[in-house]
FIBAMAR-291426 format. One line per 3 residues: number of its first residue (from 1); their letters; for each residue x, y, z of N, C-alpha, C. Coordinates in pm, whole numbers, plus 50000, padded with zeros to 5 digits. Layout:
NUM	a	X:Y:Z:X:Y:Z:X:Y:Z  ...
END
This chain:
1	mpk	08017:15563:20112:07952:15682:20037:08054:15734:19930  07985:15758:19813:08078:15837:19711:08123:15960:19746  08228:16016:19707:08286:16131:19731:08215:16238:19665
4	yqf	08177:16233:19565:08116:16321:19470:07952:16278:19436  07878:16305:19494:07724:16258:19466:07630:16347:19527  07530:16385:19436:07400:16459:19467:07299:16382:19430
7	svd	07187:16381:19517:07063:16315:19493:06947:16439:19423  06889:16378:19342:06765:16482:19279:06626:16423:19308  06552:16481:19377:06408:16431:19372:06318:16549:19297
10	vep	06226:16520:19227:06134:16614:19168:05979:16570:19200  05914:16696:19196:05771:16661:19233:05690:16747:19120  05642:16697:19014:05570:16782:18915:05428:16807:18933
13	ryl	05371:16921:18894:05248:16934:18895:05178:17014:18793  05055:16983:18748:04958:17048:18638:04915:17178:18696  04931:17287:18617:04876:17419:18644:04761:17443:18560
16	peq	04647:17416:18594:04529:17446:18503:04502:17595:18486  04524:17681:18587:04519:17831:18573:04589:17877:18459  04733:17805:18447:04816:17871:18352:04802:17786:18197
19	ssp	04702:17707:18190:04681:17623:18070:04542:17676:17988  04570:17641:17873:04454:17673:17767:04473:17553:17663  04387:17442:17699:04402:17330:17629:04325:17363:17478
22	eqq	04238:17447:17473:04195:17474:17326:04283:17521:17240  04393:17596:17303:04498:17655:17230:04638:17570:17218  04603:17437:17277:04721:17357:17290:04829:17398:17381
25	ayg	04786:17464:17499:04908:17513:17577:04869:17459:17728  04967:17380:17778:04961:17313:17895:05067:17358:17999  05043:17419:18107:05164:17457:18183:05162:17364:18306
28	fay	05301:17362:18346:05336:17252:18451:05436:17330:18541  05434:17290:18678:05544:17326:18767:05619:17216:18813  05730:17225:18853:05799:17113:18928:05898:17187:19036
31	tvt	05896:17103:19131:05961:17135:19254:06103:17046:19251  06200:17095:19256:06338:17001:19254:06380:17025:19410  06440:16924:19447:06508:16924:19565:06643:16850:19544
34	isn	06758:16910:19548:06903:16867:19524:06964:16861:19657  07021:16721:19696:07071:16706:19829:07219:16645:19795  07324:16706:19866:07472:16656:19848:07464:16545:19943
37	tge	07468:16400:19880:07479:16294:19957:07637:16230:19950  07709:16328:19901:07843:16281:19895:07941:16325:19997  08075:16329:19993:08152:16339:20109:08203:16497:20090
40	vaa	08192:16543:19979:08284:16688:19965:08167:16780:19922  08185:16923:19973:08104:17044:19946:08128:17033:19767  08007:17093:19720:08007:17093:19574:07910:17208:19509
43	qli	07935:17290:19448:07863:17398:19367:07778:17351:19231  07651:17374:19224:07561:17355:19116:07589:17466:19000  07659:17440:18887:07686:17538:18808:07581:17565:18699
46	srh	07550:17441:18619:07458:17456:18521:07343:17352:18515  07253:17382:18421:07155:17269:18417:07137:17225:18270  07089:17122:18226:07065:17077:18102:06930:16967:18104
49	wii	06814:17022:18061:06714:16964:18052:06666:16910:17913  06596:16808:17916:06535:16744:17775:06389:16750:17797  06303:16809:17730:06167:16817:17756:06098:16755:17619
52	sda	06006:16678:17648:05940:16589:17536:05789:16623:17550  05717:16647:17473:05570:16627:17459:05513:16501:17411  05378:16462:17429:05336:16336:17369:05355:16315:17245
55	ngh	05362:16417:17160:05365:16402:17006:05532:16374:16960  05599:16365:17053:05760:16340:17027:05826:16474:17019  05773:16592:16993:05860:16706:16993:05941:16723:17116
58	tee	06061:16736:17106:06172:16734:17208:06233:16889:17199  06277:16947:17297:06325:17051:17328:06437:17051:17446  06542:17098:17403:06668:17093:17527:06675:17242:17545
61	vkg	06683:17248:17683:06733:17362:17781:06851:17345:17829  06958:17449:17796:07074:17444:17875:07106:17605:17948  07159:17595:18053:07219:17741:18099:07254:17742:18223
64	lav	07323:17833:18278:07380:17862:18385:07287:17862:18505  07311:17816:18622:07229:17822:18741:07097:17775:18740  07010:17755:18837:06891:17738:18862:06818:17829:18921
67	vgh	06704:17861:18837:06639:18013:18896:06732:18113:18971  06845:18139:18899:06922:18237:18952:07012:18221:19049  07039:18098:19077:07116:18048:19177:07215:17956:19143
70	qpl	07334:17959:19204:07430:17841:19179:07490:17785:19332  07385:17721:19396:07405:17680:19541:07536:17606:19557  07607:17626:19657:07706:17557:19714:07640:17464:19838
73	lkp	07649:17339:19816:07594:17241:19898:07707:17162:19967  07718:17180:20140:07814:17090:20193:07735:16938:20194  07838:16861:20240:07761:16720:20261:07626:16720:20367
76	ges	07515:16674:20310:07393:16670:20376:07298:16798:20375  07349:16894:20294:07268:16999:20292:07190:16989:20153  07069:17059:20122:06991:17038:20048:06948:17176:19990
79	fqy	06901:17198:19846:06843:17318:19796:06719:17291:19719  06620:17379:19731:06498:17337:19684:06461:17466:19601  06412:17447:19466:06339:17543:19380:06231:17487:19306
82	tsg	06157:17595:19266:06031:17566:19161:06029:17636:19039  06018:17559:18934:06041:17620:18803:05902:17570:18714  05892:17595:18586:05792:17551:18517:05809:17548:18361
85	crl	05727:17475:18301:05749:17476:18177:05579:17464:18096  05597:17473:17960:05471:17473:17902:05499:17357:17769  05380:17267:17766:05403:17185:17637:05261:17207:17564
88	rta	05285:17145:17444:05192:17162:17342:05063:17046:17371  05082:16951:17434:05023:16831:17468:04976:16819:17624  04882:16731:17648:04853:16724:17785:04958:16640:17866
91	sgt	05050:16575:17808:05135:16510:17903:05281:16509:17818  05365:16482:17910:05512:16460:17851:05604:16412:17959  05740:16434:17924:05831:16385:18018:05926:16506:18019
94	mhg	06022:16511:18118:06139:16576:18148:06266:16488:18222  06370:16532:18173:06487:16444:18226:06605:16550:18207  06732:16518:18254:06843:16597:18224:06954:16569:18308
97	syf	07040:16698:18351:07151:16660:18433:07194:16802:18489  07264:16796:18606:07298:16922:18648:07473:16904:18619  07537:17008:18620:07694:17020:18623:07740:17067:18740
100	cva	07824:17009:18805:07862:17074:18958:08015:17052:18960  08068:17147:19039:08216:17139:19068:08231:17149:19219  08310:17049:19258:08338:17040:19405:08439:17118:19453
103	edg	08448:17144:19571:08547:17238:19636:08686:17207:19599  08722:17073:19596:08858:17054:19552:08884:17062:19407  08778:17091:19342:08809:17123:19160:08744:16996:19085
106	erf	08688:16898:19145:08648:16789:19060:08514:16819:18992  08512:16788:18879:08395:16822:18818:08303:16691:18788  08176:16697:18813:08081:16585:18792:07971:16632:18755
109	evp	07884:16524:18661:07758:16530:18635:07648:16484:18723  07530:16536:18752:07429:16472:18838:07324:16434:18744  07280:16313:18736:07148:16313:18649:07027:16334:18722
112	ipl	06940:16363:18628:06807:16420:18674:06718:16306:18639  06649:16223:18701:06571:16119:18670:06462:16153:18588  06405:16091:18497:06292:16113:18399:06154:16124:18503
115	fil	06096:16241:18479:05956:16221:18538:05846:16268:18432  05714:16233:18466:05605:16248:18387:05521:16391:18421  05505:16459:18338:05413:16584:18335:05295:16540:18264
118	dag	05179:16527:18354:05034:16481:18312:04930:16553:18355  04866:16627:18257:04747:16726:18289:04625:16639:18334  04620:16505:18303:04485:16437:18321:04506:16331:18436
121	gpp	04637:16316:18488:04650:16209:18597:04609:16251:18733  04626:16157:18825:04597:16186:18962:04699:16286:19000  04684:16372:19102:04771:16451:19173:04892:16405:19233
124	gar	05002:16457:19244:05138:16426:19310:05228:16346:19207  05337:16334:19245:05463:16289:19167:05441:16135:19113  05488:16143:18972:05508:16000:18912:05629:15999:18850
127	vlh	05731:15937:18932:05851:15947:18891:05915:15808:18839  05991:15792:18725:06017:15684:18678:06170:15661:18706  06206:15547:18754:06375:15535:18767:06425:15406:18695
END
């Protein structure tokens, strides 16, 4: 088992009640589960998202914490949160990374796998690896 490792699972969903297709506004929520699958406790410090719509418009979002939290996860522990975004098209993608610092001071990046945001697709997660 790697010493410094988090796994990330994302479940996106379309929010029709927060969307207005006639105004090119599509709301999506995504629930992220971050699990420490390594051997050392580590804290999630910041996030970096790359959000792309179907027209190729890309936005980068960087910031400290996730939904106001910087969770410290011991080996085997998980943290789950839900956030959202809006697109100008009915589909798009998101991916990115988390920056973490282990208890022993080691810094490492955790990749967030690409996932699809789709207003017209079947319910449930569609994750590409």
